[in-house]
C-alpha positions in Angstrom: 0.0 0.0 0.0 2.9 2.3 0.7 4.1 2.1 -2.9 0.6 1.7 -4.5 -0.8 5.0 -3.2 2.0 7.2 -4.5 2.2 5.4 -7.8 -1.6 5.7 -8.3 -1.6 9.5 -7.5 1.4 10.1 -9.8 -0.2 8.1 -12.6 -3.5 9.9 -12.2 -1.7 13.3 -12.3 0.2 12.4 -15.4 -2.8 11.0 -17.2 -5.2 13.8 -16.2 -2.7 16.7 -16.7 -3.9 19.0 -19.5 -1.4 18.7 -22.3 -0.3 22.0 -23.9 -1.2 22.9 -27.5 1.7 22.8 -29.9 2.0 23.7 -33.5 4.2 20.7 -34.4 2.3 17.4 -34.0 5.5 15.3 -33.6 6.7 17.5 -30.7 3.3 17.3 -29.0 3.3 13.5 -29.2 6.9 13.3 -27.9 6.3 15.7 -25.1 2.9 14.5 -24.1 3.1 10.8 -25.0 5.9 10.0 -22.6 4.3 11.3 -19.5 1.0 9.8 -20.6 2.5 6.3 -21.0 4.4 6.7 -17.7 1.2 7.8 -16.0 -0.8 4.8 -17.4 1.9 2.4 -16.1 1.9 4.2 -12.7 -1.9 3.9 -12.6 -1.8 0.2 -13.3 0.9 -0.7 -10.8 -0.6 1.7 -8.2 -4.1 0.2 -8.5 -2.7 -3.3 -8.3 -0.7 -2.4 -5.2 -3.6 -0.7 -3.5 -6.0 -3.6 -4.2 -3.6 -6.2 -2.9 -2.7 -4.1 0.1 -6.4 -3.5 1.0 -7.3 -7.1 0.5 -4.4 -8.2 2.8 -5.3 -5.6 5.4 -8.9 -6.7 5.5 -8.1 -10.3 6.5 -9.3 -10.9 10.1 -10.0 -13.8 12.4 -9.5 -17.2 10.9 -9.0 -15.8 7.5 -5.8 -14.0 8.7 -4.2 -17.3 9.7 -1.8 -18.5 7.0 0.0 -21.2 9.0 -0.3 -22.4 12.6 0.4 -25.5 14.6 -2.6 -27.2 16.1 -3.2 -30.2 18.3 -5.1 -32.0 15.5 -2.8 -31.0 12.7 -1.5 -28.0 10.7 -4.0 -25.1 10.6 -4.1 -23.2 7.3 -6.1 -20.3 5.9 -9.6 -20.0 7.2 -8.9 -22.0 10.3 -9.0 -25.3 8.3 -7.0 -28.2 9.8 -4.9 -30.6 7.8 -4.9 -33.6 10.1 -1.6 -35.2 11.1 -2.7 -38.6 9.8 -3.4 -37.3 6.3 0.1 -35.7 5.8 2.5 -38.0 4.0 5.3 -35.5 3.3 6.2 -31.9 3.0 8.4 -29.5 1.0 9.7 -26.3 2.6 10.4 -23.8 -0.2 12.6 -20.8 0.3 12.4 -18.2 -2.4 15.7 -16.7 -3.6 15.9 -13.4 -5.5 18.8 -12.8 -7.8 17.5 -9.8 -9.6 19.9 -7.3 -11.1 18.5 -4.5 -8.9 19.6 -5.1 -5.3 16.8 -5.4 -2.8 16.2 -3.1 0.2 15.9 -6.1 2.5 18.0 -9.2 3.2 17.7 -12.1 0.7 17.0 -14.4 3.7 13.8 -12.5 4.5 12.0 -13.5 1.2 8.8 -15.3 1.5 8.5 -19.1 1.9 6.0 -21.8 0.9 5.1 -25.0 2.6 3.7 -27.7 0.4 2.0 -30.6 2.3 1.5 -33.9 0.5 -1.7 -35.5 1.7 -3.3 -38.9 1.3 -6.7 -37.8 0.0 -8.1 -34.5 -1.5 -9.0 -32.0 1.2 -11.4 -29.0 1.0 -9.0 -26.4 2.3 -7.5 -23.3 0.8 -4.4 -24.1 -1.3 -5.5 -27.7 -2.0 -4.7 -29.1 -5.4 -4.7 -32.5 -7.1 -2.4 -33.4 -10.0 -1.7 -36.8 -11.5 -3.0 -38.6 -8.4 -1.0 -36.5 -6.0 -2.9 -34.3 -3.5 -1.2 -31.3 -2.0 -2.0 -28.3 0.2 0.2 -25.2 -0.5 0.7 -22.6 2.2 2.1 -19.3 0.8 3.6 -17.0 3.4 4.0 -13.8 1.5 1.9 -11.3 3.3 4.2 -10.9 6.3 7.8 -10.0 6.9 10.0 -12.9 7.7 10.3 -11.9 11.4 6.5 -12.7 11.8 6.4 -16.1 10.2 9.9 -17.5 10.6 9.3 -18.9 14.1 5.9 -20.6 13.3 7.3 -21.9 10.1 10.3 -23.5 11.9 8.0 -24.9 14.6 5.7 -26.5 12.0 8.7 -28.0 10.1 10.2 -29.3 13.4 6.9 -30.8 14.5 6.5 -32.5 11.1 9.9 -34.1 11.5 9.2 -35.1 15.1 6.1 -36.9 13.8 8.4 -38.7 11.3 7.0 -36.9 8.3 9.7 -36.3 5.7 10.3 -32.6 5.0 12.4 -31.7 2.0 14.0 -28.3 1.8 14.3 -26.6 -1.6 14.9 -23.2 -3.1 13.2 -21.5 -6.0 14.4 -18.4 -7.8 12.0 -15.5 -7.9 12.5 -12.2 -9.6 10.7 -9.5 -7.6 
């Protein structure tokens, strides 16, 4: 939201700004077209940033839970429980960013995913079935790493303590 609002306002200003009249059409297009295109891009990215920020900020209650450790199993979005007995394995994914532009935060703080392999299809958010394999994907991308690193590590440690195989992997992500 912090980037979306200024981009939206700048884009709106650039698009809505009254363009001066010029006698030479090519000069008018060159002088006015550049800010207009930049404004349109700013509007698009700003609107996307605002929409995703507001949608994330409006999550409350059980909908605000992305990953928790419960007595009956792993609690995912909406307070749904993936029972311990249905989990056959897991993959802990750490996203790595190797973009040309350096980040403003540590590469270790990038979001993580946890993919739980389950025995049967479940009706929980993030559930998918492909080629006979059923999974539940938990994406931890709404919070800084400081907020989800400890619960993520607790869930992985509990899975291993229950003798459920957890494979660690990395994926490259250009942000």
